N, C-alpha and C positions, 0 to 999 in steps of 0.2 A: 440835713447833710447826710450823705450816703456813707455808711461805714460797713464795709464788706467783711462781716465777722467770719464768713465761711472760709476765708483765706488763712485764718489763724488756727493753728492746731489746738485741740481741746486741752492739752496739758499746759499750754501757754496761757489760755484763758483762765484755767484754774489758778495758775500762779498769780496772774494779774488781779484776780478777784480775792484771793485769800492771803497773799503776801506780796509786797511791792517788789516786782522783778527788778526795778531800778536799784533797789537796795542791794539785791544779790549782785548785780553788775558793779555797783559802786564799791562794794566791799572788796571785789576783785581788783578794781582800779586803785584802791587804797594800798595794796600790797607793796608796790615799789616805794611808797613813802615810808612804810614800816621798815622795809629793807634799808632805806637811806638812814633812818634813825638808828638801826642796829649798827650800821657801818660807822656812823658818827660816834656812837657810844662805846664801841669796842676798844678803840685805842686809849680811851680815858682810863680803863681798868687794866688793859693788857700791859701798858708801859710800866706802871708801878709794880705789877705782879712779876713781870719779866726781870726788872731790876732787882727786886727782892730775892728772886730765885738765884740770880747770878751774884747776889751780894755786892753789887757794883752799880752805881748810878750811871756810869759810862756804858753799860751794856746796851742802853738805848740812848743815844745822844739827843740833845735838844733839837738838833737839825733833823734827825730821823723821826723824832716824835712829832715835829711840825709837819713833816711830809706824810706821815701816817694819817693825820687828821685832815689833810688838804688835798692829797694827790687825786682822789676820786673826782674832785671838782674840776681840775684841769683835764682829767681823762674824759670827762663828760662833754667837753667843748666840741670835738669832732663828732662825737656820738649824737649830740643834740641836732646838728645840721643833718646828719645822715637819717636819723629817725623822723625828723620833720618832713623831709622829702619823701620818705617811705609812706607816711600817712596819706600823702596826696596820690601816690601811684598804686599802692596795694591795699589801702584802706586802714581804718583804725584797728580793727580786730586782729588782722594778721601781724601788724606792727607790734601790737601789745603782746601777742604770742611770742614774738622774738625776744621781747624784754623778759617775759616770764621764763623762757628757757635759759636766758642768761642768768637770771636769779638763781636757778638751780645749779648752774656752774659755780656761781659765787658761793653758794652754800657748801659745795664740796671743797672749794678753795679754803674757806674758813676752817673747815674740819681738818684739813691736811696741814694747815699752817703751824710751823714749829718755831720759826724765828721772825724777827722784825722784817727781814727781806721777803719771806713768804707772805706775810700779812700785807706788805706793800704791794706785791704783785696782785693779790686778791682785791685790794682796794682799787687798783687801776681798772680791773675788770668790772668792779662795782660802778665805774663811771657810766656804763651803759644803762643799768636800771635807774641811776640818778638822772641821766639825760631823759629817760622815759618818764620820770616823775615830772619833769619840767615841760615835756612836749606832748607825747601821745596821751598820757594820763589826763592832763588838763583838757586837751581837745575832746577826748572821749567823755570825760565827766560832764562837760558843758553840753555836749550833743546828745548824750544818752539820758539825761535827766530833764524833767519838766521845770519851767521857771519857778513853780511853786516850791520844789524841793531842792533846786540847784544850789542855792546859797548854803543850805545846811550841809549838803553832800560835799561841797567845796571846802567849807571850813573844817569839816571832820578830817579831811585828808591831812591838813597841817598838824592837827592834834595828834594824828597817828605817828608823825615823825618824832615828836617829843615824848610820846608814850613809849615808843621803841627805845629812845635814848635812856629814859628812866629805867626801863626793863633791863637793858644792857648794864647800866650802872649798878642796879640792885643785885643782879646775878653776880657781877664781878666783885661786888663788895662782900658778899657772904659766901661765895663759892669760887671755884676756879673759872676763869674767863671762858674756857672752852665749852661750858654748859650753854653759853649763848648760842652755840651752833644748833642746839635742839630747836630753839625758837626760829632761827634762820631757816632751817629745813621745813618746818611747819608752814611758815609764811610763803616760802617758795612753792611748796606743793599746792597751797590754796590758790596761788596766782594762776595755776593751770586751768582753773574754772573758766578762763577766757576762751577756751575751746568751745564752750557752750553758748557764747554770746551771739546775738545777731550782729550784722554789720551796722555801722552808723547810718541813720536815715539821711543825714546831711551829706555824707560822702556818696551814698547811693544816688541821691538826687543830683549831685554834681557830676556824676557819670552818665546821667540821662536814664538811669534805671528807676523810673518813677513808680512802677507797681511794687517793686521790691522795697522801695522807700516807704510807700504807704503801709505795707505789711509790717516792716520793722518798726516804724513809728508807733503803730497801734499795739504791737507786742510790748513796747517799752512804756508807752504813756496812756494806753487805753483809748476809748472811743467817745469820751465825753465831748461836749460842745467846744470847750476851750482847747482841748487837744486837737480836735479836727480843724479848728480855726488856725492853730499854730502850724499844723501840717500843710494846709493850703498855702499859707504865707511862705513857708519854707520852700515848697515846690515852685511857686511863682517866682520867688527870689532867685532860686538856683537856675531856673530856665532863663530868666533875664540875664543872670551872670554868665551863663554859657554863651549866650548871644554876644555879650560884651567881650568875652574872651576871644571869640572868633574875630570880632572887629579889631581887637587889639593886635591880633596876629597879622591882620591885613595892613593896619595902619600903626605900625610898631610904636608902642607907647614907651618912651624913654624912661630910664631909671629915675632921672631927675623929676619927671612928671609924677611918678609914684611917690617919691620922697616928699614932694610939696603938697601932696593930696591930704587934706585935713583928716579924712577917715582913716588914713594910714599913720601919719606922724603923731597925732594927738593921743590915740590909745597906746602907741608904743612909748611915748614919753611918760604918760601917766603910769603905765605898767612898770616901766623902769624905775620910776620914783617909788612905787610901791615896793619893789624889790629892794631898793636902797633902805627903806624904812625897816624891812624885815632883817636885813643884814647889819645895818649901821646902828640898830638898837642895841647891839652887843649881846643880845640874849643867847644867841647860838654860840658865840665865842665863850660867854660865861659858863654855859653848860658843858662845853667840850673841855675847857680848861678850868673847870670848877674846883678840882682838887688843888691845882697850883694857885689859883686866886684865893681860895679860902684858907689854904695853908699860910699864904703870905699875910692875909688879914688877921686870922685868928691865932697864928703861931702854934697850932695844935693839929696833928694829923687826924686824931679820932674825931675832933670837932668838925674838921673839914669834911670827912666822910659823912657824918651825920647831917651837916648843913647841906651837902650836895644832894642827898636823897630827899631831904625836906623841901628844898627849893625846886627840885625836879618834880616831886609829887604835887606841889602847889601849882606849878606851871601846867602840868597835864590836866589836873582837875579843872582849873579855870579855863583852859582851852575848850574842854568839853562843855562847860557852862556857857561859854561864849558862842559855841556852835549852836546850842539850843536857843540862845538869845537872838541869834541872827535870823531865826524863824519869825520873830515878832518885832524886832527892832530894825530900823533902817541902817543900811551899810554905813552911811556917813556919820550917823549918830554914834554907832559903835566905834568907828575908827577914830574920830576926832575927840570924843569925850575921854575914852580910855588912853588914847595917844597922848593927850595933854597931861593926864595924870602920870603916865610913865615918864614923860620928859621931866616933870617936876621931881620925881624920885631920882632920876639920873643926876640932876643938878644937886639935889639934897645929899646924895651919897658922895658925890665929888667934893662938896663943901665939907662934909663931916670928915672924910678921909684926909682932906687937905689940912684942916685944923688939927687933926690928930698927928699928921706928919710934922706940923710946926710945934707940936707939944703944947698947943693952946688948951686942948682938952685931952683927957686920957681915953684911949680907944677901948671900947667894950665890944667883945665878939657878939654878944646877944643883940646889941643895938644894930651892929653891922648886918647880921643875918636878918633881922627884922626889916631893915630898910631894903635889903635885897629881895625879901619876900614881898614887900609892898610893890616894888618895881615889877616882880614876876607876875603878880596878880593883875596889875594894870596892863602890862604889855601882852599878856596871854588872853585877856578878855576881848581885846579888839585888834590891835595892829598885827600881831603874829598870825592870827587865823584869817585875817582879811587880806593881808598884803599879797600873798601868792594866789589867793582865791579870786579877787577882783580882776586880776589880769586875764583869767579865763573868760570872763564876761565882757571885758573891754575890747579885746582885739577884734579887728574887722574880719568878717567872714570872707570878704573879697580879697583881703591881703593876709589871710591867716598864716600861710606858710612863711612869708617874709617876716611877719610880725613875731611869730613864735620863735623863729631862729634868733632874731635880734634880742628879744627879751630874755630868752634862755641863756644866750651868751653873756648878757649883762649880769644875770644872776650867778652863773657858774664862775665867771672871772672874779666877780666881787666876793663871792663866798670863799673860793679857794684862796684868793690873795689875803683876805682878812684872817683866815684860819692859819695861813702860812706865816704871816708876819706878826701875829698876835704875841707870841713869846717875846719878840723884840720890842713891841709896843709897851709891854709890861715893864721892860727895863728902861726904855727911853723916857716915858711919860709918867711912870709909876701908876698906881691904881687911881689916884684922884684925877690925874690927867687923862687917863683912858675913859673914865666915866664922863668927864667934861666934853671930850671929843664926841662921844656917842650922843650926849644930850644936845649939843649944837647941831650935829648932823641930822638927827631926827626932827628937830625943830624946823629947820630949813625945808626939809622935804614935806612935812605936814602943812606948812604955810602955803606952799605952792599947790599941793593937792586940794586944800580947802577952797581955793579959788576956782579950780578947773575940774575937779572930779565930779561926775554926775552921779545921781542916785540910780542904782541898778536893781534894787529889790523888786522881785515879781515881774520883771520886764523880760520880754523875749529878746533874743539876740538881734533880731531885725529892728526892734524898737530902740535898742541901745545904739545900734549902728546909725540909725537915722538922726539921733541926737548930734553925732559928730559931723553929719552932712549939712547942718544948718550954716 
């Protein structure tokens, strides 16, 4: 195969040979996820600190507290549609730069926030980086990395969300919440490294810019035989897809025909189910309302703070372990083995709390935290890191824009709604009812996924798409 090395600048060759340039780009792509994590973690410590300073629990009402934790999700809905369309028209790089600049604005907003209303406005603007994490970041991560490293890079992004939540909670536990702004500024500044990225080879090929596509692909993935084979398949696929698009313009393909096309609806349904596993596991809700949940269970504020940091730390550590495990283990093995264990712990926690509620057994805070730790380990090693990662591999290249919009909307609406109504769920169903609901929900989703979800480890996007064309 011919690999025209002369088109690649010397400094790029140096980077490719001495450090993985894809890691440099991926670390930039991870920044919106870290931003989302900081956004999720800040209200957890801001609300109790603000109430304590005002010496009044009504200083931040339950309704306002729930909006602070959820409003960015609703704000991300229109942003997700807008950013997904932008990725098709101006490319992945320029769209991500817009997200990076917005993150800088958000950093300034956090620094200037003095009241819950100020923070609420900042959280609304945070909807754009959150939308970026569901759209352009996923698309870029999949297209910029080789199949060999793609799974690891994708799983690491989810770990960054929970690492940022833990960082925000730790800072807010031991210092004033405003020190979180330092981390927010550093993260936003690092996201500006996107100015130095090449454009996505997939997008360049879709625009008919084949030579630029070859150059960008070799910058990112090198010139070995596997990379060259992937490049040629990518170009062939995009050339064929461009021809098909021209035909579709002449012979207008109805929306109904797209909806019933298996390569469109199957990845969308499976990806939506993965998003449901992520949200309906209850892990994100438990982290954001950790203090409220643990105070209710342990009846002690100091134990609640300690338990929150321990559970957050365990979750982050296990997510990074799971990310490395995804390099050697198959996706299905990770998802269903640890998913089953996490469901077991959800039912066990529900049963334990229900028996304690009936006074059949006496509740012990150490047992409760141990059970929650077991659940955190299981859910973090598999379902959490894979649920939002597999979606990037599953969606069809042919229908990427439509698929990403639908799945992003499912994720955003589900996340925002769960975070908004969770305080009311705690009251209506109590703790045992809440964990029972999560256990049943995840069980149903995993059973459907077990039947239809394909293995995607080390497969190219074209190979995965062909699976759904059968």
